[in-house]
C-alpha positions as CSV (number, residue, x, y, z in Angstrom):
1,M,118.3,62.5,93.0
2,S,118.0,66.3,93.3
3,F,118.9,68.4,96.4
4,A,115.2,69.1,97.0
5,E,114.2,65.5,96.7
6,K,116.9,64.3,99.2
7,L,116.0,67.2,101.6
8,A,112.3,66.3,101.4
9,Q,113.0,62.6,102.0
10,G,115.2,63.3,105.1
11,Q,118.4,62.1,103.6
12,F,121.6,63.8,104.6
13,V,122.6,66.5,102.1
14,T,126.1,67.9,101.3
15,L,126.5,71.4,100.1
16,V,129.8,73.1,99.2
17,E,130.3,76.8,99.0
18,L,132.5,77.9,96.1
19,E,133.4,81.6,95.6
20,P,133.2,82.9,92.1
21,P,136.2,84.8,90.8
22,K,136.9,88.5,91.1
23,G,137.0,88.8,87.3
24,V,136.0,86.8,84.3
25,D,138.5,84.0,84.4
26,V,136.2,81.2,85.6
27,E,138.5,78.2,84.8
28,A,139.4,77.5,88.4
29,F,135.9,78.1,89.7
30,V,134.3,75.7,87.2
31,G,137.2,73.2,87.7
32,H,136.7,73.1,91.5
33,A,133.0,72.5,91.0
34,Q,133.6,69.7,88.4
35,R,136.0,67.9,90.8
36,V,133.2,67.6,93.4
37,K,130.4,66.8,90.9
38,G,128.6,63.7,92.0
39,K,130.1,64.0,95.5
40,V,127.9,66.9,96.7
41,D,124.2,67.6,96.2
42,A,124.6,71.3,95.2
43,V,127.1,74.1,95.1
44,V,126.2,77.3,96.9
45,V,127.5,80.3,95.0
46,P,127.8,83.3,97.4
47,E,126.7,86.8,96.3
48,M,129.7,89.0,97.0
49,A,130.4,87.6,100.4
50,N,131.9,90.0,102.9
51,A,130.8,92.8,100.6
52,V,133.8,92.1,98.3
53,M,133.0,92.7,94.6
54,K,133.1,89.5,92.6
55,L,131.2,87.8,89.8
56,G,127.6,87.5,90.9
57,S,125.8,84.4,92.2
58,L,123.4,84.3,89.2
59,G,126.3,84.2,86.7
60,G,128.2,81.7,88.7
61,C,125.1,79.4,89.0
62,M,124.5,79.5,85.3
63,L,128.2,78.6,84.6
64,L,127.9,75.5,86.8
65,A,124.4,74.6,85.6
66,N,125.8,74.5,82.0
67,K,128.2,71.8,83.3
68,G,125.3,69.8,84.8
69,I,126.0,70.9,88.4
70,E,123.1,71.7,90.7
71,T,123.4,75.0,92.5
72,V,122.0,77.2,95.2
73,L,121.6,80.9,94.2
74,Q,122.2,83.4,97.0
75,V,119.7,86.3,96.8
76,C,121.2,89.3,98.7
77,C,119.2,92.2,100.2
78,R,122.3,94.5,100.4
79,D,122.7,95.5,96.8
80,R,119.2,95.5,95.1
81,N,115.8,97.0,95.6
82,R,112.6,95.0,95.4
83,L,112.3,95.5,91.6
84,A,115.8,94.0,91.0
85,L,115.4,91.2,93.5
86,Q,112.1,90.1,91.9
87,A,113.7,90.3,88.4
88,D,116.7,88.2,89.5
89,L,114.4,85.6,90.9
90,L,112.3,85.4,87.8
91,S,115.5,85.2,85.7
92,A,116.8,82.4,87.9
93,A,113.6,80.4,87.6
94,A,113.5,80.9,83.8
95,L,117.1,79.7,83.5
96,G,116.3,76.5,85.5
97,I,117.8,77.4,88.9
98,A,115.7,75.5,91.4
99,N,117.3,76.4,94.7
100,V,117.7,79.9,96.3
101,M,118.9,81.1,99.7
102,A,117.9,84.5,101.1
103,V,120.7,86.4,102.8
104,E,120.9,89.9,104.4
105,G,124.4,90.6,103.1
106,D,127.4,92.1,105.0
107,A,127.6,95.9,105.2
108,P,129.7,97.5,102.4
109,N,132.1,99.1,104.8
110,L,133.4,95.6,105.6
111,G,134.4,95.0,101.9
112,D,136.5,96.5,99.2
113,H,134.2,99.2,98.0
114,H,133.7,101.4,101.1
115,K,131.8,104.1,99.2
116,A,129.2,101.7,98.0
117,R,125.7,102.6,99.2
118,P,123.7,99.7,100.8
119,V,120.2,99.2,99.7
120,Y,118.4,96.9,102.2
121,D,115.0,97.8,100.6
122,L,113.9,94.4,102.0
123,D,115.2,92.4,104.9
124,E,115.8,88.6,104.7
125,L,112.3,87.8,106.0
126,E,110.6,90.2,103.6
127,L,112.6,88.7,100.8
128,M,111.4,85.3,101.7
129,E,107.8,86.5,101.7
130,V,108.4,87.9,98.2
131,I,109.7,84.5,97.0
132,A,106.5,82.9,98.4
133,K,104.3,85.5,96.7
134,L,106.0,85.0,93.3
135,A,105.3,81.3,93.7
136,T,101.5,82.2,93.8
137,G,101.8,83.9,90.4
138,K,101.8,87.5,91.5
139,D,104.5,90.1,92.1
140,M,104.8,92.4,95.1
141,A,102.5,94.9,93.4
142,G,99.8,92.2,93.0
143,V,100.3,92.0,89.3
144,E,99.7,88.6,87.6
145,L,102.9,86.9,86.3
146,E,103.2,85.0,83.1
147,G,104.2,81.8,84.7
148,A,105.2,81.5,88.4
149,P,108.6,80.4,89.7
150,S,109.0,77.5,92.1
151,F,112.1,77.2,94.4
152,T,113.5,75.2,97.2
153,V,114.1,78.1,99.7
154,G,116.8,78.4,102.2
155,A,117.6,81.0,104.9
156,T,120.1,81.7,107.7
157,L,119.7,80.7,111.3
158,N,122.1,82.0,114.0
159,T,122.5,78.9,116.2
160,G,125.5,80.5,117.9
161,A,123.3,83.2,119.6
162,L,123.0,81.2,122.9
163,G,122.3,84.4,124.8
164,A,119.3,85.2,122.6
165,V,117.8,81.9,121.9
166,Q,114.2,83.0,122.2
167,Q,114.7,85.8,119.7
168,E,116.3,83.4,117.3
169,L,113.5,80.9,117.7
170,A,110.9,83.7,117.0
171,E,112.8,84.6,113.9
172,L,113.0,80.9,112.9
173,D,109.2,80.7,113.3
174,R,108.7,83.7,111.0
175,K,111.0,82.2,108.4
176,L,109.3,78.9,108.5
177,A,105.9,80.6,108.1
178,A,107.4,82.5,105.1
179,G,108.4,79.2,103.4
180,A,112.0,78.4,104.4
181,Q,112.8,74.8,103.8
182,F,116.3,74.6,105.1
183,F,118.6,76.8,107.3
184,V,122.3,77.3,107.0
185,T,124.1,78.1,110.3
186,P,127.2,80.2,111.0
187,P,130.5,78.2,111.1
188,V,130.4,75.4,113.7
189,Y,133.4,74.2,115.6
190,D,131.8,73.1,118.8
191,L,129.1,70.5,118.4
192,D,128.1,70.9,122.1
193,S,127.2,74.5,121.5
194,L,125.2,73.6,118.5
195,A,123.4,70.9,120.5
196,A,122.7,73.5,123.2
197,F,120.8,75.6,120.7
198,T,119.0,72.8,118.9
199,K,117.6,71.3,122.1
200,H,115.3,74.4,122.1
201,L,113.8,73.6,118.7
202,G,111.1,71.3,120.1
203,D,108.8,70.0,117.4
204,R,109.7,72.6,114.8
205,Q,110.3,71.1,111.4
206,A,113.6,73.1,110.8
207,K,116.1,71.3,108.5
208,L,119.4,72.6,109.8
209,I,122.5,72.6,107.6
210,P,125.5,73.6,109.8
211,N,128.4,75.3,108.1
212,V,131.9,73.8,108.4
213,L,134.5,76.4,107.5
214,L,137.9,74.8,106.9
215,L,140.6,75.9,109.3
216,K,143.9,76.5,107.6
217,S,146.1,77.8,110.4
218,V,146.3,78.7,114.1
219,G,146.0,82.4,113.2
220,M,142.8,81.8,111.3
221,A,141.3,79.8,114.2
222,R,142.2,82.6,116.6
223,A,140.8,85.3,114.3
224,I,137.5,83.5,114.0
225,G,137.3,83.1,117.7
226,R,138.0,86.8,118.3
227,H,136.1,88.4,115.5
228,M,133.3,86.2,114.2
229,K,130.2,87.0,116.3
230,H,128.3,84.0,117.7
231,V,131.0,81.5,116.6
232,H,132.4,79.5,119.5
233,M,136.0,78.5,118.8
234,P,137.2,76.1,121.6
235,D,140.6,76.8,123.0
236,A,141.3,73.0,122.8
237,L,140.9,73.1,119.0
238,I,143.3,76.0,118.7
239,E,145.9,74.1,120.8
240,R,145.3,71.0,118.7
241,I,146.2,72.8,115.5
242,K,149.1,74.5,117.2
243,D,150.6,71.2,118.4
244,A,150.0,69.2,115.3
245,P,153.1,68.2,113.3
246,D,151.2,68.6,110.1
247,R,148.7,71.5,110.5
248,V,147.2,71.1,107.0
249,R,146.4,67.5,107.7
250,E,145.0,68.4,111.1
251,G,142.7,71.0,109.6
252,I,141.4,68.4,107.2
253,L,140.9,65.9,110.0
254,I,139.0,68.5,112.1
255,A,136.7,69.1,109.1
256,Q,136.0,65.4,108.7
257,E,135.3,64.9,112.4
258,L,132.9,67.9,112.4
259,I,131.0,66.6,109.4
260,E,130.8,63.1,110.9
261,G,129.5,64.7,114.2
262,I,126.9,66.8,112.4
263,K,125.6,63.7,110.6
264,A,125.6,61.6,113.7
265,A,123.6,64.3,115.5
266,G,120.8,63.9,113.0
267,H,121.0,67.2,111.2
268,S,119.7,67.5,107.7
269,G,123.1,68.1,106.1
270,V,126.3,70.1,106.0
271,M,127.7,73.0,104.0
272,I,131.5,73.0,103.6
273,S,133.2,76.3,103.0
274,P,136.8,75.7,101.8
275,L,137.8,79.4,101.6
276,G,141.0,78.8,99.5
277,W,141.2,75.1,100.2
278,E,139.1,74.0,97.2
279,D,141.8,71.6,96.1
280,R,141.3,69.7,99.5
281,L,137.6,69.1,98.9
282,P,137.9,65.8,97.1
283,Q,140.0,64.4,100.0
284,I,137.5,65.6,102.6
285,L,134.5,64.4,100.7
286,G,136.2,61.1,99.9
287,A,136.5,60.4,103.6
């Protein structure tokens, strides 16, 4: 069953985010994906996350598609204007990529090419509106297409912005109206905080897929708590890792518990971001 079919039927879906390489040696990237094949519903391939130059999402998705692995293409506003974004979407559809996720993209000054000029010709919402228009058989200029693409469309939702819930809900409504079918959240470490946001959703048909970013060390947990905006890192979780006799095992246990809690809360799925712990994914997914 495809990712779209499971999502539409209300079944719990599992995504895993796998970074493509900074270069053309794709052996490890493809190998990690093959090891979770059949255990996840799709692999999300980031488009130069944190503005670090790497092999692109479209190329990464095609590498995995050739191995029979379903993917989610990230379409990023930061690096391309409306011409290139539409061209990428048509290319993806023609190549059989069925799932896309619109993202704004981190500013270049956060990455490794500080002199890069950001584009941001469209914002995330406008990009989603473009995806919807292409599906009607016309481009942004109103010109008829020779065949229209059809995608399962994802977007982002900042569930950690508890001080600006109404603004986030208004943004959510606009994205739903633009055709969003699922929403990936920032990393979640506090299920109570997530619940505090979702209680405001009311009868909105928003399929949330919280992100579980694996914790590899006390330092990483502290850094996330200090520097990742709208991500709540409980002090108790930091102390738990600090006091654990086996911190690697503890990080894996925390991920498993978060995934179980997300599923028990009735969310539509989870996205696991290993960030260097790709070799641990089979163990986490097996549990």
